[in-house]
C-alpha positions in Angstrom: -51.4 -13.5 9.7 -53.0 -10.2 10.5 -53.5 -7.1 8.4 -52.4 -3.6 9.5 -53.4 -0.8 7.2 -52.3 -2.6 4.3 -48.8 -3.9 4.9 -49.3 -7.5 5.9 -47.5 -8.8 9.0 -46.6 -12.5 8.9 -45.9 -13.9 12.4 -43.4 -16.5 13.5 -41.7 -17.0 10.2 -38.6 -19.3 10.1 -35.8 -17.8 8.1 -34.4 -20.7 6.1 -31.8 -19.5 3.6 -30.1 -16.6 1.9 -31.2 -15.1 -1.4 -29.8 -12.7 -4.0 -28.6 -9.2 -3.0 -28.1 -10.1 0.6 -31.7 -10.9 1.4 -32.9 -13.9 3.3 -35.8 -16.2 2.7 -38.9 -17.3 4.7 -42.2 -18.8 3.6 -45.6 -17.1 4.0 -48.6 -19.2 5.3 -49.9 -19.4 1.7 -46.6 -20.9 0.5 -45.3 -17.8 -1.2 -41.6 -16.8 -0.6 -40.8 -13.8 1.6 -37.6 -12.0 0.9 -36.4 -10.4 4.1 -33.8 -7.6 4.2 -32.6 -7.8 7.8 -32.6 -11.4 9.1 -30.2 -14.3 9.4 -31.0 -17.9 8.5 -32.3 -19.6 11.7 -34.1 -16.5 13.0 -37.8 -16.8 13.8 -39.4 -13.4 13.1 -42.5 -11.4 12.4 -42.2 -9.8 9.0 -43.8 -6.6 7.9 -44.3 -6.6 4.1 -43.0 -3.8 1.9 -43.8 -5.3 -1.4 -46.4 -7.8 -2.7 -46.1 -9.6 -5.9 -47.9 -12.6 -7.5 -45.2 -15.1 -6.6 -43.5 -13.5 -3.6 -43.4 -10.8 -0.9 -40.6 -8.5 0.3 -40.4 -7.4 3.9 -38.6 -6.4 7.0 -38.3 -8.3 10.3 -40.0 -6.2 12.9 -39.9 -8.7 15.9 -37.5 -11.5 16.7 -38.9 -14.4 18.6 -35.7 -16.5 18.3 -32.3 -15.4 17.1 -30.2 -17.6 15.0 -27.0 -19.3 16.3 -25.4 -17.9 13.1 -25.8 -14.4 14.5 -22.9 -12.3 15.8 -22.9 -8.7 17.2 -22.2 -6.2 14.3 -18.9 -4.4 14.7 -20.1 -1.1 13.3 -22.3 1.4 15.1 -23.9 2.3 11.7 -25.0 -1.2 10.8 -28.6 -1.4 9.8 -28.7 2.2 8.5 -25.6 2.2 6.3 -26.2 -0.1 3.4 -22.6 -1.1 2.9 -22.1 -4.2 5.1 -25.5 -6.0 5.2 -24.1 -9.2 6.6 -22.2 -7.9 9.6 -24.7 -9.7 11.8 -23.8 -13.1 10.5 -20.6 -15.0 11.5 -18.0 -15.0 8.8 -17.8 -18.7 8.4 -21.5 -18.7 7.6 -21.2 -15.8 5.2 -18.7 -17.7 3.0 -20.7 -20.9 3.2 -23.8 -19.1 1.8 -21.8 -17.3 -0.8 -20.4 -20.6 -2.1 -23.9 -22.1 -2.0 -25.2 -19.2 -4.2 -22.4 -19.7 -6.7 -23.1 -23.5 -7.0 -26.8 -23.0 -7.2 -26.4 -20.5 -10.0 -24.1 -22.8 -12.0 -26.6 -25.6 -11.7 -30.0 -23.8 -12.0 -29.1 -21.1 -14.6 -26.2 -22.8 -16.5 -27.6 -26.4 -16.1 -24.0 -27.5 -15.7 -22.7 -30.7 -14.2 -20.4 -29.7 -11.5 -16.9 -31.2 -10.9 -15.5 -31.7 -7.5 -15.7 -28.2 -6.0 -12.6 -26.5 -4.6 -13.7 -24.9 -1.3 -14.3 -21.1 -1.3 -11.2 -19.0 -0.5 -12.1 -16.8 2.5 -10.5 -13.4 2.8 -7.5 -13.0 5.0 -9.2 -10.1 6.8 -12.9 -9.8 7.5 -12.7 -6.1 8.3 -10.4 -3.1 7.2 -9.7 -4.8 3.8 -10.6 -2.1 1.3 -7.9 0.0 -0.3 -10.3 2.5 -1.8 -13.2 4.4 -0.2 -15.2 7.3 -1.4 -17.2 9.5 0.9 -19.8 12.2 0.1 -20.2 15.6 1.7 -23.7 17.0 2.5 -25.1 20.0 4.2 -28.4 18.2 4.9 -27.4 14.9 6.5 -29.8 12.0 7.1 -31.5 12.4 10.5 -32.5 9.5 12.7 -36.2 9.2 13.7 -35.1 9.9 17.3 -33.4 13.2 16.3 -36.5 14.3 14.4 -38.8 13.4 17.3 -36.6 14.9 20.1 -35.3 18.1 18.6 -37.2 21.1 17.3 -34.1 22.6 15.7 -31.1 20.6 14.5 -28.1 22.8 13.9 -25.5 20.2 13.0 -26.6 19.2 9.5 -23.2 18.6 7.9 -22.2 15.1 7.0 -19.2 13.2 5.4 -20.1 9.6 4.8 -22.3 7.3 2.6 -25.5 7.6 0.8 -28.5 6.1 2.6 -29.7 3.1 0.4 -32.3 4.4 -2.1 -31.9 8.0 -1.1 -29.6 9.9 -3.6 -29.7 13.1 -1.6 -29.3 11.8 2.0 -25.9 11.2 3.4 -25.3 9.2 6.6 -22.5 10.9 8.7 -19.9 8.2 9.5 -18.2 8.2 12.8 -16.0 5.1 12.1 -16.0 2.8 9.1 -14.7 -0.7 9.5 -13.8 -1.3 5.8 -10.6 0.7 5.4 -7.7 0.7 7.9 -6.5 3.8 9.6 -5.5 6.5 8.9 -8.6 6.5 6.7 -11.0 7.3 9.6 -8.6 9.9 11.0 -8.3 11.6 7.6 -12.0 11.7 7.0 -12.8 13.1 10.5 -10.0 15.7 10.2 -11.3 17.0 6.9 -14.8 17.3 8.2 -13.9 19.0 11.4 -11.4 21.4 9.7 -14.0 22.3 7.0 -16.7 23.1 9.6 -14.3 25.1 11.8 -13.2 27.2 8.7 -16.7 27.6 7.4 -16.0 25.7 4.1 -19.4 24.8 2.8 -20.7 21.2 2.2 -22.4 20.1 -1.0 -26.2 20.3 -1.4 -27.2 17.8 -4.1 -30.6 19.3 -4.7 -29.5 22.8 -5.1 -26.1 21.9 -6.5 -24.4 24.4 -4.2 -21.5 24.1 -1.7 -17.7 23.7 -2.0 -16.9 20.2 -0.8 -18.4 17.4 -2.8 -16.5 14.1 -2.2 -13.4 12.7 -0.6 -11.6 9.6 -1.9 -8.9 7.8 0.0 -6.7 5.1 -1.6 -4.1 3.0 0.1 -1.5 0.5 -1.0 -0.2 -2.6 0.7 3.2 -1.0 1.0 2.0 2.0 3.0 1.3 4.7 0.4 -1.7 6.9 0.6 -3.7 9.0 -2.0 -6.2 11.6 -0.9 -8.4 13.3 -3.5 -10.9 16.1 -2.6 -13.6 16.9 -5.1 -14.8 20.5 -5.0 -18.0 21.8 -6.7 -17.6 25.6 -6.2 -14.3 27.0 -7.2 -13.0 28.9 -4.1 -9.2 29.0 -4.4 -8.6 30.5 -0.9 -10.6 27.8 0.9 -9.3 25.0 -1.4 -5.7 25.8 -0.6 -6.4 26.3 3.1 -7.9 22.8 3.3 -5.3 21.0 1.2 -2.5 22.7 3.1 -4.0 21.6 6.3 -4.4 18.0 5.1 -0.7 18.0 3.9 0.5 19.3 7.3 -1.7 17.0 9.4 -0.8 13.8 7.4 2.8 14.2 6.0 2.7 10.5 5.1 0.3 11.1 2.2 2.0 10.1 -1.0 -0.4 11.8 -3.4 -2.7 14.7 -2.5 -5.0 15.7 -5.4 -8.2 17.6 -6.2 -10.9 18.0 -8.8 -13.2 20.9 -9.5 -16.4 19.2 -10.7 -19.4 21.4 -11.5 -21.4 18.9 -13.5 -24.5 17.0 -12.4 -22.8 13.8 -11.2 -19.8 12.9 -9.0 -17.8 10.8 -11.5 -14.3 12.1 -12.1 -13.4 10.1 -15.2 -14.1 13.1 -17.5 -12.6 15.6 -15.2 -9.1 17.1 -14.8 -7.3 15.7 -11.8 -4.8 18.2 -10.3 -1.9 17.1 -8.1 -1.5 19.5 -5.2 1.4 17.7 -3.5 3.5 14.6 -4.0 3.1 12.2 -6.9 0.0 11.8 -9.1 -0.1 8.1 -8.3 0.6 5.4 -5.6 2.3 2.1 -6.2 0.8 -1.4 -5.4 3.1 -4.4 -5.5 2.4 -8.1 -6.1 5.1 -10.8 -6.6 7.7 -8.2 -7.5 5.4 -6.5 -10.0 4.6 -2.8 -9.4 1.4 -1.2 -10.6 1.0 2.6 -10.7 -2.5 3.6 -9.5 -3.7 7.1 -10.3 -7.0 8.7 -9.2 -8.9 7.2 -12.2 -7.3 3.7 -12.2 -9.3 0.5 -11.6 -7.6 -1.8 -9.2 -9.1 -4.6 -7.1 -10.3 -2.9 -3.8 -9.1 -5.9 -1.7 -5.4 -6.1 -2.6 -4.6 -9.1 -0.3 -7.5 -11.2 -1.7 -6.8 -10.0 -5.3 -3.4 -11.7 -5.0 -5.2 -15.0 -4.1 -7.7 -14.5 -6.9 -4.9 -14.0 -9.4 -3.0 -17.0 -8.1 -6.1 -19.2 -8.5 -6.6 -17.8 -12.1 -2.9 -18.6 -12.9 -3.1 -22.1 -11.4 -6.3 -22.9 -13.3 -4.6 -21.8 -16.6 -1.8 -24.3 -16.0 0.7 -22.4 -18.1 4.0 -24.0 -19.2 5.6 -21.0 -20.9 4.7 -21.9 -24.4 1.1 -20.6 -24.6 -0.5 -17.7 -26.4 -2.9 -16.2 -23.8 -5.8 -13.8 -24.5 -6.9 -11.8 -21.5 -10.4 -10.3 -22.3 -11.7 -7.3 -20.2 -8.1 -6.9 -19.0 -8.7 -3.6 -17.2 -5.3 -2.2 -16.3 -3.6 -5.4 -17.3 -3.0 -6.8 -13.8 -3.9 -10.4 -14.6 -2.2 -10.2 -18.0 1.1 -9.1 -16.3 0.7 -11.5 -13.4 0.5 -14.6 -15.7 3.0 -13.3 -18.3 6.1 -14.8 -16.8 4.5 -18.3 -17.4 3.3 -17.6 -20.9 4.9 -17.1 -24.3 2.7 -14.1 -25.0 -0.3 -12.4 -23.5 -2.8 -10.2 -25.4 -5.1 -8.0 -23.4 -8.2 -6.3 -24.7 -10.2 -3.6 -22.8 -12.8 -1.0 -23.7 -11.6 1.8 -21.4 -8.8 3.8 -23.0 -7.4 5.1 -19.7 -7.1 1.6 -18.4 -5.1 0.5 -21.4 -2.8 3.5 -21.0 -2.2 2.4 -17.4 -1.7 -1.2 -18.6 1.0 -0.3 -21.1 2.8 2.0 -18.7 2.8 -0.7 -16.0 4.2 -3.3 -18.4 7.0 -0.9 -19.4 7.7 -0.1 -15.7 7.8 -3.9 -14.9 10.1 -4.6 -17.9 7.5 -7.1 -19.3 7.9 -7.4 -23.1 5.6 -10.3 -23.9 2.3 -8.5 -23.4 0.3 -6.4 -25.8 -2.8 -4.3 -25.1 -5.6 -3.2 -27.4 -8.5 -0.9 -26.7 -12.1 -1.0 -28.0 -15.5 -2.4 -27.6 -14.9 -6.1 -26.9 -17.5 -7.4 -29.4 -15.9 -5.3 -32.1 -12.2 -5.7 -31.3 -12.3 -9.4 -30.5 -13.2 -10.4 -34.1 -12.1 -13.0 -36.7 -9.7 -10.5 -38.3 -8.1 -9.7 -34.9 -7.7 -13.4 -34.2 -6.3 -14.0 -37.7 -3.7 -11.3 -37.1 -2.7 -12.2 -33.6 -3.2 -16.0 -33.6 -5.5 -18.5 -31.9 -5.2 -18.5 -28.1 -4.1 -21.7 -26.3 -5.6 -20.3 -23.1 -8.3 -17.6 -22.8 -8.8 -15.7 -19.6 -11.9 -13.5 -19.3 -13.0 -11.3 -16.4 -16.0 -9.4 -17.6 -18.1 -6.8 -15.8 -21.3 -7.8 -13.8 -23.3 -8.1 -17.0 -21.1 -10.9 -18.2 -20.0 -11.4 -21.8 -21.9 -10.2 -24.9 -23.3 -13.1 -26.9 -21.1 -12.1 -29.9 -18.0 -12.5 -27.7 -19.2 -15.9 -26.5 -19.7 -16.9 -30.1 -16.2 -15.8 -31.1 -14.7 -17.7 -28.3 -16.5 -20.8 -29.4 -15.2 -20.3 -33.0 -11.7 -19.8 -31.7 -12.0 -22.9 -29.5 -9.0 -22.4 -27.2 -7.9 -25.5 -25.2 -8.7 -23.8 -21.9 -10.9 -21.0 -20.7 -10.5 -19.4 -17.3 -13.6 -17.4 -16.5 -13.3 -15.0 -13.6 -16.7 -13.4 -12.5 -18.1 -11.0 -10.0 -21.6 -12.2 -10.8 -22.1 -16.0 -10.8 -25.6 -15.6 -12.3 -24.3 -14.0 -15.6 -21.3 -16.3 -15.5 -23.6 -19.3 -15.3 -25.6 -18.0 -18.2 -22.5 -17.6 -20.4 -21.2 -21.1 -19.3 -24.6 -22.5 -20.4 -23.9 -21.2 -23.9 -20.5 -23.0 -24.0 -21.3 -26.3 -22.4 -21.8 -28.2 -25.7 -18.2 -27.5 -26.5 -16.6 -27.3 -23.1 -16.5 -29.2 -19.8 -16.4 -27.4 -16.5 -13.5 -29.0 -14.8 -12.7 -26.7 -11.9 -14.6 -24.1 -9.9 -13.7 -22.1 -6.9 -15.4 -19.1 -5.3 -13.3 -16.3 -3.8 -14.6 -13.9 -1.2 -13.4 -10.4 -2.0 -15.9 -8.5 0.1 -16.5 -9.8 3.6 -19.6 -8.5 5.4 -21.4 -8.2 2.1 -23.2 -10.8 -0.2 -20.8 -10.2 -3.1 -18.6 -13.0 -4.2 -16.2 -13.8 -7.1 -16.0 -17.1 -8.8 -13.3 -18.7 -11.0 -14.0 -21.6 -13.3 -11.8 -23.7 -15.7 -13.4 -24.9 -18.9 -11.6 -27.6 -21.0 -12.3 -28.2 -24.7 -14.1 -31.4 -25.2 -12.2 -34.0 -27.1 
């Protein structure tokens, strides 16, 4: 160990494991853990510390003495700068193995749960180009590489259309090619950027809150429909029409071309009016004959192919026979509720976002499903004894909460209701494990299976089946 102006540099550290948020783990000479942000298990590295705490360090590998056999060459030229795909340098078979390990460790260490025989993780059908929704940001002051800063006195090309640099809200990395969404996504993004520059349409400056072009959203569906939404800050009708007409002409296959004029402080469009410039105001996603209308504000799983596998696992775990009353908590736009409805007597979905419930009801009507009902409101308030008394006790309860997991009042109400089965779908196995720990006195964990929705990242979903103890 040697000291250089206060960051510590630990030499020849063996990277032994992965940790939360995509980091990896080594051990300092004094026994403290080092969380490393750019290594792969099996690497032997020198680590320059960026943070020192009583129990651990955080750092970056600055020299590689031996590279792990788990390493692969990253596909993307932006890897290491863009924060979107932190595991591209690890073989996919190793990615899913570490994701499954994290899930099982959380269930045991946080939930203190006895595990059943584990169903192996469901890997994604495609490791790249799997996302059906991408959002890109415009900037007139793009992030510059250290080489650019050092080599050039004046940099004229400052416009960018891409992603935020991690931890820098006002710096955008200009993306040449993204490997997350299939073409024509890259073609569309590059065309919009080049056309805007050629026509002198200004890019957004987040510090000064000036500029016309703010964000670009591209959505696709598995049946070949496309939605493009351009978010403008300044309201310049001439430039707006010029750009949108050019997009329409260049990409006649676009199903839905829309725009927003957003002059508020943040980029969210959920409180903004979305205006349809050409085509429909939605695209259609299909799954087992069901059709789901997706508008600009709709939530839908961003990996459609793997969402299908996730929903099949959820339905299989539920083991429905056609006679059950099913509650679907945190139903979103009701995709799971409708997906399981043909094997249930009735499904009741609850969700806090009013727009999502509007979509859920519209999709149910469109799909001619008459055994689902949807209710909107804060889960801990709606899912109450009076609600259960009115609608009946669930035989099976499905819950798919946000990353924070379920509110303790919701967990308590589930325990009072005591459905025979609970299928808990989670995008955060740590909070899932916490909630399962609260239910283990009354329920046995009988099945668990991780599902990889987001290859090249550390994120993973997990589905468990809880059975009421006899």
